[in-house]
N, C-alpha and C positions, 0 to 999 in steps of 0.2 A: 197319600200317605208314604212314608218311608219304609221300606221292606228290605230285605236282605241283611240285616245286621245280626250282630251274635244271639241276639234274642229271638230272632227267628228260627235259630238253627235247631233244628230237632236233635242232632247227633250231640250238641252241647247239653241240653238237659237230659237225656239219656247218659249222658257220661257222668253227670253230676249228681244224678239221682241218689246214689249212695252217700253222697256227702251231705246234702240239704235236705235229705228225707231219711235221717238215719232212724234206730229203733226207738229212741228216746224222744225224737220229736213225733213220730208215729203215734207211740204210746201216750202222750200228754194231748191228743186232739179233743178227747172226752171232756178233759178240765177245761181246755180252751173254749171249746163249746158251752158249757155250762154258766161261765164267767162273761162270754158274749151275749148269751140270752139274758141274763141278769141284767146286764148294763144297758141293754136296748130296751128292757121292759117287756120282752117277748114271754107272755104266760100261756097262751094257748096256740094251736095249730098255727103254722105260717107256711105262705108260699116264700122260699128263699131261693135267691141265686148266690151261689159260690163262685166268684167270678176269678178265674185263674185259679182255678180249684187242685192242680196237681194230680199227686195218684188219688185223691178223693177222699184224705183222712178224715176232713171237716165235713164233707158231704155225707159219708156214710154215717158219722155220728148225728148230724141232724135228721137224717132220713129215720134213725132208729128211736129218734125221739118223737117221732110222728108228724115231722113237717113234710111238706110238699117240695122236694128239692130238686134244683137245676144246677149241675155241676158244669162249669165249662172251663175247656183249655185249650190253647192251641197247639200242644204237642200231643200228637196221636197215641204216643206211647203212653202218656201218662192218663190219658181217657181209658186206653185198654188196663192199665193198672187200677183206676178208680171202679172199673166194671167188676175186675175179680175181687177187690176188697167189699164191694157192695154184694157180690153174690156170697162171699165167706161170712158177711154180718147179717145176710138174712133180709135185705132191703133193696127196693127197685127205685133208686132215684133217676132222674132224666139225665143222661150224660151227653154232652154236645161237645164236638170236635169243631172250634171255632174261635177267632180271633177276638179279643177285646174292642180292639178299634172297629169292629163291624158289628158283633153281636147285641142284640136289642131283644129282650125276653117277650115272649107273646104266649098268652097273656101275661099281664103285668104281675110284677111280685110285690111281697109286703117288705121284704129285708133284701138288701143286697150285701155282700161279705166279701170283702178282699184282703185277705191276712197276710200275715208273716212276709212282709216285705216283696208283694208281687206287683209293684206299682214303680213308674218311672224308668222303665228300661228302654224305653223307645228313643231313639238318637233325635229324633223331632219332637221338640216338648208340646207343639201342637197335637200331636198322637197321643199324649199323656192327658190333656184336657179332653180330646175327643173320647178317649176311654170313660173319663167321669160323665160327659155328656150322655152318652150310650147308658151308663148305670142310672142316670136320672130318667132318662126315657123308659127305662126297665120298671121304674117304680110306680104304683099306683100313688095317688096324692096322698099326703098323710103317712107315706112309707119312708123307710130309715135305711141308710147306708153306714156300713163300719168299713174303715180303711185303717190298717195296722201298718208301719213301716219305720224305718229309720229316718231321722231328721238331721238337720243342719246342728240343732242345739245337742240332741242325744250324743251324736257322734263327737262334737268338742267335749263334752263330759266322760263318756265312756269309749273314747279311741280305741279300736281293735289293736291287738299286738300286729306291727308291721308284718311279720313273718312267723307262722307257728306249724309246727310238724305235728302229726296225730297218727298212729298206726291203729287200724280195727280189721281185726280177722285177717290178718296178714298183708293187708290194703295199706299202702303209706300214702298220706294225703299231707299237702303241702296248702295253707291258706295264705294269701297275700292281700294286703289292703291299705289303699294310700288315698287322700283327698287330694285333687287337682288344683292347681293354683285357681284363687277366687272362691272356692268353697260352694261352687255350685255343682259339682260333680264328684263321686267317689269312684275309683276303678281298684281292680284286683284281678286276681287270677286263682284258679284252683288246678293243682297239679296232683294227678292220679298214677301211683306206680305200684303196680301188680304182677302178675305173672306174666300178663301180656305186653308190659312194657311200660312205658311212660307217655301220658296224655296231658296237655296243656290246656285249661279254658280259662281265657281272658274274659273280663267283662267290664262293663262301666254303666253306671246310673246316675240319675239327676239325685241331686241332694237339695232338698226343699226346707224352708223353715215353717214353723207351725202357722205363722201369719200367711205366708205364701200358699200353703196348701190350703188353708181356709178360704183364702181369696178365690182360687181356682174352683172349688165347690160351689160357690157363690155365682162365679162366672158359669159354670157348667148347668145353673138353674136350680140349686138347691137354696132352701128359704133360712138355713140357719145352720151352723156348724159350733160342736163343742169338741174341746181338744181334752185329751185324756193322758196319763202317761202309763196306763197299762191296762189289760182287759178288766180289772178289779175296780176301774172307776178312779184310781188315784190322781191326784192332780198334775197337769203336764207342767212341771216346775224342774229345777235344777237336779232333782234326785230321778227323774223319768228315765228309764232305760230305752223306750222307745216310744212312738206316738201313736196315739190311738185316735182317729178323726172320728166324729158321729154326725152326720150329715142328715137333716130332715127334708123332704119334699113336701112343700104346702100344698 
């Protein structure tokens, strides 16, 4: 495995927490969970793995709905934040500090979730496949995984503004994004300016097509893959703003 990249840097994830987990994103976690469960057809209590759970916004919402939830993240600070959120919510999910390249759930789960573009960060693409293989190994037969991410098709249609500034509560933030030659990767940086000064957080991620991602799921051992354009099950077509893959374990 390739370690030591930006995606393994605890300081990076702590530094950008206010950018990627703003109040609006935290508040809409309940709506996300309702749509996800409906699309997956989960009607009763299930054992759920929230893979790359971040500060636990979906983990807590799932647990509040009666599901047996395991939240996993490799950033220790996020696991701590998830514990605090769970306590405030009055739920007790299992929270684990572990790397998705290594973690396999025991006992097996019914559902694996990997939400809001938490895939494709590892420099070695073999590690991205390894993550999917571990997810498959975590699932009981008949289980299902949902992965939501940007894709090459959605970025082509909804290419972000190359450079955009925003101010929140006296903190100035710059987001930059550009596609690398060949369209197999996207790169960018977040710049945060506050009373403590300026901090730069560069990042790079793999950019898969829907077909490529579906093929990776099959290679990882899943029996079928359906692609959607949103948590509400809309088609994965030219109007899709992101890619939602639903992969089932035979």
